[in-house]
N, C-alpha and C positions, 0 to 999 in steps of 0.2 A: 461681561459674562453674567447671567442672571441667576443668583444663587435662590434655591427653594428650600423651605424648612416646613415641617408638617403643620406648625400652627402660627398664625401671624399674632405677634402680641397685640392684644385689642387696646389697652391704654395708650400705647405708643403711637398705634395707626390711627386711633381717634384723635389724639392730639394734633397730628399732622393734618387729617382731613377737615377737623372743624377750624382750625386756623386757617387753611387754605380757602375754605369756603367763606368764612367771615372777611378774610382780606379781599377776596375777589368781590364780594358784595359790597363792601365799603368803598372800595377803589372806584366802582361805577356808580355809587350813589352820589352823583355829582349833579346838583340842581341846575348847574350852568349848561349841562349837555343840550337839554332841548331848547334852550333859549339864547345860546351864545351868537348864532347868526342874526337873530332879531335884535339883540343888544348891539352888534356891531352896525347894523343898519340904523337903528335909533341913534347911534353915536354920529352917524353922517356919513359912513363908509359907503363907497359905490360898491356895485357887484364885482368890478375889476379888483378892487382893493381886496375884497373879501376872498375872492379867488386866489389872489397872490398870497395871503395868509395861509391858505391850505397847502399851497406848493411849499411854502416856507416851512410849515408843519412837517409835510411829508420829508422834505430834504433834511431837517433837522433830525427826524428818526434815522434817516440814512447814514447822516455823518456820525451819530452816536453809538449806533446799533452795536457794531462789531467791537470797537474799543471797550464798551462797557461789558461786552460778553466776555473778552478777555480778561477784564478786571474781576469779573465774577469768578473766574477760574483761579484767580491769585488770592483774592481776600475773601472774606467771609460773605456768602450770598445773602444771608440773613441780614447783614448790615446794609447791602444795596436795597433790599427790599424795605427796609426802614426808611432809607434815605428817599426813595423814589417818591413817595406821596408827599414828602416835605417840599421837593423840588417843584412838584407839579402845583401844590397849594401856593407857592410863590407866585406862580404865573396867574393863577386865579385872583390873588389878592391885588396883584398889579394891575389886573383888568378893572376891577371896580374902584380901585383907589385913584387911578390916573387913566380914565379911558380916553384913549387916543391911538391912532394907528402905530405910533412907535411901541406903545405900551403893549398893545395887542401882538406885535410882531415879537417882541421879547418873551411875552407870556406863552407864545406858541413854541418858541425855542425851549423854554423850561419845560413845558409840557412834552415836548418831543424828547428831551433829554430824561425826564421822568420815565417816561415810557421805555426807553431804551434800557434803564437800569433794570426795570422788571424783565423785559424780553431776555430769555436765555438764562437768566439767574433763576427766575421761579421754576422753569421747567427742570432745570438741572437740579435743583435743590430737592424737588418732589420725587424725581426719579431716583436720585442717590439715597433719600431716606426710605422709599419704598424697597429699593434693592437691599438696603441693609437690613429691612425687616423680612426678607424673602418674599415680598408681595409686589415686586415689578410687574407681574402679570395684570395687576390691577390699575396700572397707570392710565389706561384709556377711560375707564370709568371714573376714576377719581378727577382727571382733567376734564371730562364731559360734565361732571357735577360742578366743578368750579366755574366753568364757562356758563352753566345755567345760573349759577349764583351771581354772576356778573350781570347776567341778562335781567334777573329780577331787581338788581340794584338800578339798572337803566329804566326800567319799567316804572319802579317807584319814585325815581327822581321825575319822570314825566307827570306822575300824579301830583306830586308835591310842589313842582315848580310853580305852577300858576297861583296857588293859595299863597306862597310864600312872596311871590313878586307882587301880588295885590296888597299884602299886609306890609311889606317893606321895601319894595322896590328891588333893584339890581343889587344894592349893597346887602340886603338880607339874603339875596340868592347867593351872592359871593361868599358871605360868611358862612352859610350853611355848606357849601362846597368846600370851603377850607377846613371846616370842622370834621367832614367826612374824610378827607385826607388825613387829618390829625389822628382820628380813630384807627384809620388803616394802619398808620405807623405803630400805634400801640399794639395793635393785633399782630403786626409783623414780628414784633419781639418775642412772640410766644413761638416761632417757628423752631423745631428741633433742627440742629445741624451737627451731625457726627462725622462730617467729612474730615478725613485724614488731612494734614498739610499738603501732601501730595505723594505720588508713588515714587519711592527712593530710587535714586539712580538717573531720573530724567533731568535734561537741562533745565527745564523750568523750574523744577524743584530746588536744585542746586543754587540756582540764582536767588530764589525766594529765602531760602533757609540760611546761605552761607553769605550772601552779600547784602550789604546795606543798602543798595540802591534796588528798589522794587521795581523801577522800569524795566531792568533786565529781565526779571521774572515775567513781567506783562507781555514784552516783546516776544520772548520765547514761547510764551502761551498762545499768543496770538498767531505766530508762525506754525505753531503744533496744529492749531484748529484749521487754518487755511490749508496746511498741507494734507491733513486728513481728508478734507473735502476734495482735494485736487487729486489726490493719488488713489483713493479708494472709491471705485464706481458705485457700490451700494450706497455710501454715505453720500456721494454726489446726486445720485437719482432721488434719494429720499428727501435731500435739500430741494431740489427742484419741484419734486411734487408737492411739498409743503407749499412753496411760493405760489405755483400754479393753481392750486386748489383754493388757497385762502385769498388770492389777491382778487380775483374777479368779484366774488360775491361782496367782499369787503370794500370794494369800491362802489358797487351798485347800490349798496345800502344808502349812500349819501343822495341818491336820485330818486329813492322810492317816494318822497313827497310830491315830486313833479309828476312821476308816473300816476299816482294816485289822482292828482288834479285832472290830468288828461282823460281819466275815465268818465268825468262829468260831475263829480262830487264836489261839495263845497268844502272851503277850508275846515269847516268844524267837523267834517266826517274824515278828514286825512288821518288824526291821530287814531282812530278806531281801525282803519285799514293798517296802520303801522303796527298797532298793537297785536294784530292777527299775525303779522310776519314774526313779530317777537315770540308770540306763542309756538310758532313753528320752529324757531331757533332754540328754544327752551326744551322742546320735546326732543329735537335732533341730539342736543347734549346728553340727555337722559337715557338715549338708546345705545350709547356707547358700550355698556356691559354686554349686550346682545349682539353687537357688531363686531366686537374686537377680535374674534376668531375667524372672521371671513377671509377668504384667501383671494386670489387676484380677480377671479370670475366676479365674486360678490361685490368687490370694490369698484369694478369696471361698471357693473350694473348700476350701483349707487351714483357714480359720476354721470353716467347716462341720464339717470332720474333728474339730477340737477340741472342738465342742459336742457332737456325737454320741458320740463315744469318751469324754467325760468322763461324761455321763449314762448311756450303756449300761454302762460298766465299774462306775459306782457301784450302779446298780439291779440289777446281777447278783447283789449281796450274797454274793459268792463270791471265794475267792482268785484264781481265773483272771480275775476282773474287771480285776485289776491289770495284765494284759497290754493290755487296752484303755485303762486309765488312763495306762501308760507310752507308749502311741501318742499320747493326748491331751496329755501333758505335753511330749512331743517336738515335736509339731507346735506347741504353744502357745510353746515356745522359739525354733522356727524363725521363728513369726509375729511375735514379739517383736523378734528380730534384724532381719528385713526392715523392720518398721515403723520402727525406729530408724535404718535405713540411708536410708530415704525421707525421714525427718524431716532428717536431715544434709543431704541433697542439696537441699532447699528452703531453708534458712536461707542468708541472705546477711548480709554486714556483718560487724562486730566483736562481736557480742553472741551467739556461737553457744553458748556454755557457759551463757549466761542462758537462752536458748530452751530448751535441753536440759534445764535445772533446772526450767523451768516445766512440761515433761512429766513430770518427776519428781515434781513437787509434787502434781500432777493425779492421778498414779498413786497417790501415798500417801492422798490423800483417798478416792479409790474404794476403796482396800484397807481402809480404816476403815469405810466404808458396808458394804463386804462382810463384814467381821468381824460387824458389828451385824446384819445380815440373815441371815447364816448362823447365828448364835447363836439367833435366834428360829425360824428354820425347824427346826434341829437339835433344840431344846427340844421342839417340838411333833411334828415329822414324823420325826426320826431323821437320822442323818448321810448315809444314802444319798439321800433326797429332798432334802436341803440341798444336796449335790453337784449333782444333776441340775437343780435350779432354777437354781443358780448358773452352770450352763453355758448357760442360755437367752441371755444377752447376745452369746456368740459367733455362735449362730445368726441372732439378729436382726441383727447387724453383717453376717454374710455377705450376708442378705438386702438388705439397705440398699445394698451395694456392687454386687450384680447390677442392683438396680433403677436405681442410678445410671448404670450402664453402658449400659443399655437407653435411659435417657432421653437420654443423650448422643448416642447412635446416632439416636434418633428426631429429635433436632433438627439432625442433619447434623455433628456433632464427629467428625473422623476416627476410626477405630477405635483406632490407635496411641496418639493423645492420650488417648481415653477410658480405655484400659486404664492409662495412667500416672496420670491424674488421680484415678481411683477409688480409688486407694490412697495 
């Protein structure tokens, strides 16, 4: 239940949001981001080996996602947010100290584990703290701005990576990436956390408080989260919505450089086109305050815009098409933030991070499927057609939401209820 009070405590809210934005920025200020594929190739890895590393990375995220989410519901979420950058930094350090396929594989396992520690724990901590302050209705705008801070970190890393590489080679790039992770850990220590140990009387709480074996509490929490998704249709539909909305454009992002080259531009122009996409993503995150009150019809229209702009921009086969793609990516970012906000609003009990991690795991599974489908389509028909086909799920989902709204109206469900339920 969301509690509201007349006035949000300014200092407490500012501490939470500034810490969140700083954490998001530093977590993505990784100079290895724009260079790691080139680094792997320079080390002698083939395209097949690099692709196998991506699959291992996604598999690691799936493996660690839900267990770490349940852990975040049992122990301090702030602690996990502090640990995550340290785990990821270990992977980056391993890459530059022992550049080889085994080291890269272990590094991706550590990166996947670090990402899993954040996923679920971060959203749950932010929602819980905002709810405590009577400001849960601000979650979408806060999360949107955090995503934007992360995008700015990625953009700055792209600007700095080249000069740092020229000055000190890959060891300098790796050292700068590790430093950013260490700074992120320092910032994470400032997160406020006032979560009660757990709600009295629940099995998970009893096992954590009364038993010396923390595994029992972890297991009960995991079961409670899975049960909530399995037995509560509103939560289950929200989890699926997050997965479908986030997976497609999250996977397509990896192929945008290839699509840019197919438009006829040279390699030097590719970063400029990609910068346009990141600008769109930034705007999409900042629009969350305006869009957070949209109902089912507005959300369906937003998804339709994503599908049409993705397909249209790709099929133009011209650099100008990246303007449409920027619109699509911005709308997809906004749709993802809104979907996550609606998921958080539907979760109840002490397994918030677990349920959020289940959404993350479903997203990772769909991303792997998208990778496979895209690879087959692009091999036969080219990148533009693969982009267009991959955009279809957004159009289908938009149509489904519209039909659900009409069905509820036909059976007499109040319009306001239908609008909220359809998303």
